[in-house]
C-alpha positions in Angstrom: -19.1 2.8 29.4 -15.5 2.4 30.4 -12.8 2.4 27.6 -11.7 -1.0 28.6 -15.2 -2.4 27.9 -15.1 -1.2 24.2 -13.4 -4.4 22.9 -16.4 -6.3 24.2 -18.6 -4.3 21.7 -16.3 -5.3 18.9 -16.4 -8.9 20.0 -20.2 -9.0 19.3 -19.4 -8.4 15.6 -16.4 -10.7 15.1 -18.4 -13.5 13.6 -19.9 -11.2 10.9 -16.5 -9.6 10.4 -14.9 -12.9 9.7 -17.7 -14.0 7.4 -17.4 -10.7 5.5 -13.6 -11.1 5.2 -14.0 -14.6 3.9 -16.3 -13.6 1.1 -13.8 -10.9 0.0 -10.8 -13.3 0.2 -12.6 -15.9 -1.9 -13.0 -13.5 -4.8 -9.8 -13.2 -6.8 -9.0 -9.5 -7.3 -5.6 -9.4 -8.9 -5.1 -5.9 -10.1 -5.7 -6.8 -13.8 -8.6 -9.0 -13.0 -11.1 -6.2 -13.6 -14.2 -8.5 -13.2 -12.9 -9.7 -9.9 -12.1 -6.2 -8.6 -15.6 -5.1 -9.5 -17.1 -8.2 -7.7 -15.1 -7.3 -4.6 -16.4 -3.7 -4.9 -20.0 -4.8 -5.2 -19.6 -7.1 -2.2 -18.2 -4.3 -0.1 -21.0 -1.9 -1.2 -23.6 -4.5 -0.2 -22.0 -4.9 3.3 -21.9 -1.2 3.9 -25.4 -0.5 2.6 -26.8 -1.8 5.9 -24.9 1.0 7.6 -26.5 3.6 5.4 -23.8 4.0 2.8 -24.6 4.6 -0.9 -22.1 3.4 -3.5 -20.5 5.2 -6.4 -18.3 3.4 -9.0 -15.6 5.4 -10.8 -13.7 4.0 -13.8 -10.0 3.7 -13.5 -7.9 5.5 -16.0 -6.4 2.2 -17.1 -9.1 0.2 -18.9 -7.5 -3.1 -17.7 -8.4 -2.2 -14.1 -11.7 -2.4 -12.3 -13.6 0.6 -10.9 -12.7 2.5 -7.8 -15.4 2.4 -5.1 -16.6 5.5 -3.3 -19.0 5.0 -0.3 -20.8 7.8 1.5 -23.5 7.9 4.1 -26.7 8.9 2.4 -28.1 12.3 2.9 -25.1 13.8 4.6 -23.3 16.8 3.0 -22.4 19.0 6.1 -20.6 18.4 9.3 -17.3 16.9 10.1 -15.9 14.6 7.4 -13.6 11.6 7.9 -12.3 9.4 5.1 -11.6 5.7 5.7 -9.4 4.2 3.0 -8.6 0.7 1.7 -8.1 -0.9 -1.7 -9.7 -3.6 -3.8 -6.8 -5.3 -5.6 -4.2 -7.9 -4.6 -1.0 -9.0 -6.3 -2.0 -12.7 -6.8 -3.3 -14.0 -10.2 -5.9 -16.7 -9.9 -3.4 -19.3 -11.3 -0.9 -18.5 -8.5 -3.6 -18.9 -5.8 -4.5 -22.3 -7.3 -0.8 -23.4 -7.7 -0.1 -22.9 -4.0 -3.5 -23.8 -2.6 -3.7 -20.2 -1.3 -7.2 -19.7 0.0 -9.1 -18.6 3.1 -8.0 -20.8 6.0 -8.1 -20.4 9.7 -5.5 -21.9 11.9 -5.4 -20.8 15.6 -5.1 -17.0 15.7 -4.1 -16.8 12.1 -6.4 -16.2 9.1 -4.6 -17.1 5.9 -5.5 -16.1 2.4 -4.9 -13.6 -0.4 -5.5 -10.1 1.0 -6.1 -11.1 4.6 -3.3 -8.7 5.6 -3.1 -6.5 2.5 -5.7 -5.3 2.6 -9.1 -7.1 2.7 -8.5 -7.5 6.4 -8.3 -3.7 6.5 -11.7 -3.4 4.7 -13.2 -5.7 7.3 -11.6 -3.6 10.0 -13.3 -0.4 8.6 -16.7 -2.1 8.8 -16.0 -3.3 12.4 -14.7 0.1 13.5 -17.9 1.7 12.2 -20.0 -0.8 14.0 -18.2 -0.1 17.3 -18.7 3.7 16.7 -22.4 3.2 16.0 -22.8 1.4 19.3 -20.4 3.5 21.4 -21.4 7.0 20.2 -24.5 6.8 18.0 -24.9 10.6 18.0 -21.4 11.0 16.4 -22.0 8.1 14.0 -25.1 9.8 12.7 -23.6 13.3 12.5 -20.3 12.6 10.8 -20.0 12.7 7.1 -18.2 9.3 6.6 -16.5 8.5 3.4 -15.2 5.0 2.7 -12.9 4.9 -0.4 -11.4 1.9 -2.1 -8.7 2.2 -4.7 -9.1 -0.3 -7.5 -5.4 -0.5 -8.4 -3.3 0.6 -5.4 -0.8 -2.2 -5.9 0.4 -0.3 -9.0 -0.2 3.2 -7.4 -2.5 4.8 -9.9 -2.6 8.6 -10.5 -6.3 8.7 -10.7 -7.0 7.8 -7.1 -5.6 11.2 -5.9 -7.8 12.9 -8.5 -11.0 11.1 -7.3 -10.2 12.0 -3.7 -9.8 15.7 -4.7 -13.1 15.6 -6.6 -15.1 14.0 -3.8 -13.7 14.7 -0.4 -14.4 18.0 1.3 -11.5 20.3 1.5 -11.9 20.5 5.3 -11.9 16.7 5.8 -10.5 16.0 9.3 -8.5 13.0 8.5 -7.7 10.3 5.8 -7.3 7.1 7.7 -5.7 4.2 5.8 -6.3 0.7 6.9 -3.1 -1.0 5.7 -1.9 -3.8 8.0 -0.6 -3.1 11.5 3.1 -4.0 11.9 3.0 -4.6 15.7 3.9 -7.7 17.6 1.7 -10.0 19.6 1.2 -7.6 22.5 1.3 -4.2 20.9 0.1 -2.2 17.9 1.8 0.2 15.5 0.7 2.9 13.2 2.5 4.2 10.0 3.5 7.9 10.2 5.6 8.1 7.0 6.5 6.1 3.9 9.4 6.1 1.5 8.9 7.5 -2.0 9.8 5.4 -5.0 11.2 6.2 -8.4 11.7 3.5 -11.1 14.4 4.1 -13.8 15.4 2.5 -17.0 19.1 2.7 -18.0 19.8 2.0 -21.7 23.4 1.8 -23.0 24.3 2.0 -26.7 27.6 0.6 -27.7 29.0 -0.6 -31.1 28.7 -4.1 -32.4 31.6 -5.9 -33.9 32.8 -9.5 -34.6 34.1 -10.9 -31.3 36.8 -12.9 -33.0 38.2 -10.7 -35.8 37.2 -7.1 -34.8 36.9 -7.1 -31.0 39.1 -4.0 -30.7 36.6 -1.9 -32.8 33.6 -2.8 -30.7 32.1 -0.9 -27.7 30.7 -3.4 -25.3 27.4 -2.1 -23.9 27.2 -4.8 -21.3 30.6 -4.1 -19.8 29.8 -0.4 -19.6 26.4 -1.0 -18.0 28.1 -3.3 -15.4 30.4 -0.4 -14.5 27.4 1.9 -14.1 25.6 -0.6 -11.9 28.4 -0.4 -9.4 28.0 3.3 -9.1 24.2 3.0 -8.9 24.4 0.5 -6.1 26.7 2.8 -4.3 23.9 5.4 -4.2 22.4 3.3 -1.4 22.9 5.1 1.9 21.5 3.3 4.9 22.4 6.2 7.2 20.1 8.4 5.1 17.5 5.6 4.8 17.9 5.7 1.0 18.2 2.5 -1.1 18.9 1.8 -4.8 18.0 -1.6 -6.1 19.0 -2.8 -9.5 16.3 -5.3 -10.2 16.7 -6.4 -13.9 19.5 -6.4 -16.5 19.6 -7.6 -20.1 21.7 -7.2 -23.2 23.5 -8.7 -26.1 22.3 -11.3 -28.5 25.0 -14.0 -29.2 28.4 -14.7 -27.7 30.4 -14.1 -30.9 29.3 -10.5 -31.2 30.4 -7.5 -29.1 27.0 -6.4 -27.7 25.8 -3.1 -29.0 22.9 -2.6 -26.4 22.2 -3.4 -22.8 19.7 -2.1 -20.3 18.8 -2.3 -16.6 15.8 -1.2 -14.5 16.2 -0.1 -10.9 14.3 1.7 -8.2 15.2 4.4 -5.7 13.4 4.7 -2.3 13.9 7.3 0.4 11.9 9.0 3.2 13.4 12.4 3.1 12.2 14.5 0.0 15.6 16.3 -0.2 17.5 13.0 -0.2 15.1 11.5 -2.7 15.5 14.5 -5.0 19.3 14.4 -4.8 19.6 10.7 -5.5 17.1 11.0 -8.3 19.2 13.8 -9.9 22.4 11.8 -9.5 20.9 8.8 -11.3 19.5 10.9 -14.2 22.9 12.6 -14.4 24.4 9.4 -15.7 22.9 10.1 -19.2 25.4 11.0 -21.9 24.8 11.4 -25.7 28.1 13.0 -26.9 30.1 9.8 -27.5 29.9 6.0 -27.4 28.9 4.4 -25.3 25.8 6.5 -25.1 23.7 6.3 -21.9 20.0 7.2 -21.7 18.4 7.2 -18.2 14.6 7.7 -17.9 12.1 7.8 -15.1 9.4 5.1 -15.7 7.3 5.7 -12.7 7.5 7.9 -9.6 5.7 8.2 -6.3 6.9 10.9 -3.9 7.8 10.3 -0.3 5.4 10.8 2.5 7.7 12.4 5.1 7.1 13.0 8.8 4.9 16.0 9.2 3.0 17.8 12.0 -0.5 16.8 10.9 0.2 13.1 10.8 2.0 13.5 14.2 -1.1 15.2 15.6 -3.2 12.2 14.6 -0.7 9.8 16.0 -0.9 11.5 19.4 -4.7 11.0 19.4 -4.2 7.2 18.8 -1.4 7.1 21.4 -3.7 8.7 24.0 -6.5 6.3 23.1 -4.1 3.4 23.4 -3.1 4.5 26.9 -6.7 4.8 28.0 -7.4 1.3 26.7 -4.2 -0.2 28.3 -2.5 -0.9 24.9 1.0 -0.3 23.8 1.4 1.7 20.6 4.5 2.5 18.6 5.2 4.6 15.5 6.5 3.0 12.3 8.2 4.5 9.2 7.5 2.0 6.4 9.4 1.5 3.2 6.5 0.3 1.1 4.0 2.6 -0.7 0.4 3.2 0.1 -2.3 5.6 -0.8 -0.9 7.8 1.9 2.0 8.7 -0.4 -0.4 10.5 -2.8 -2.8 12.3 -0.4 -0.8 13.1 2.7 -0.1 16.7 1.5 -3.9 17.3 1.0 -5.3 16.2 4.3 -4.1 14.9 7.7 -3.2 11.3 7.0 -2.5 8.2 9.2 -1.8 4.6 8.1 -1.6 1.1 9.6 -5.1 1.1 11.1 -5.8 -2.5 9.9 -5.3 -5.7 11.8 -2.0 -7.2 12.7 -0.5 -9.7 10.3 2.5 -10.7 8.3 3.8 -12.0 4.9 2.0 -9.6 2.6 2.4 -10.5 -1.1 3.4 -14.1 -0.1 1.5 -17.1 -1.5 4.0 -20.0 -1.1 4.2 -22.4 1.8 6.5 -25.2 2.7 6.4 -28.0 5.3 9.6 -26.8 6.9 8.1 -23.4 7.7 10.6 -21.5 5.7 7.9 -20.3 3.4 4.6 -19.1 4.8 1.5 -17.5 3.3 0.0 -14.1 4.0 -2.0 -14.0 7.2 -3.9 -11.7 9.5 -4.1 -12.0 13.3 -7.7 -12.8 14.2 -7.1 -11.8 17.9 -6.2 -8.2 16.8 -9.5 -7.3 15.2 -11.5 -6.4 18.3 -8.9 -4.5 20.3 -7.7 -2.6 17.1 -11.3 -1.6 16.3 -11.7 -0.4 19.8 -8.5 1.6 19.5 -9.6 3.1 16.2 -13.0 4.0 17.5 -11.8 5.8 20.7 -9.1 7.7 18.7 -11.7 8.8 16.2 -13.9 10.1 19.0 -11.0 12.1 20.3 -10.5 13.6 16.9 -14.2 14.6 16.8 -14.3 16.0 20.3 
């Protein structure tokens, strides 16, 4: 069969792919809706059972979250191993979906709904890609030790997903392929080769309270000092180095006739380069001081390291680039600022991201008649060609 004919194989399964996607989208799986996350996991397990996959459910470390899902082809323990990765949760509470009438809806090429782009469309793409592989190269489909992993709480980047991967994936796994959305345009595809790291900080300033009318001079205004610090924090943003600092929240004080004794802010740092990330992190933590008023305490609340450009990811990208050329597609490389599971596993196995369908407006539920607000959607026309691309590239990896 000629490579150009492969999308025709995928076309045969598009009806079932859409039906599968619809059932996933219609189940609310907000990260803290543990019952909904489990229901999505069970629906996925049922869909993949027909392909010979057995399911394992692994409790998340946070009891408010549902279980991680681990699928493996029954009876296979040897041979080449490949991991296909998605996640179960979305960022939309059920109340938000109802408020904005955010549900599965098809309009032309667009499939709207919570998770269509991030990342239930990616889960449907995994299933479609495996169907294409089963038809295109049944001998490889039967010989490869396929793993399909779904993180229950990727939207909050849980520490336990890396642990589960380490415990269950073979050390010699050929690739971890992540099916986050494709960022390409109407006529091309893109893959993610690196992602920024992220650190979240809390800055607390302790001043000294005083009566604002009679003893203003004796007070130490925590809000004013924090405001001065914020200017310096914002100045840590360096677009040339692809590093940003965003002060996201600020609070302080109690009443206007009192010099405020406390104020705090929370901010995030993002950067691609580990050295830049480390230097900016150190600079922010270096603002702490405890020797005099106002005292400043800076703490890291959460941290996910960068996934930088690396040789193993580049090697995988070349395989997809070769497959795209054979199929007559245009493919570009993307460095993405948001986080994914790639941030926590890239150093363990060769990792590539962005293998899902095209789409836009991830994490967006609102819509407006003027078109200025639009809900999350996936491009229905991208499923068949992207599945063909993924299948051909995987065969090149196995060759």
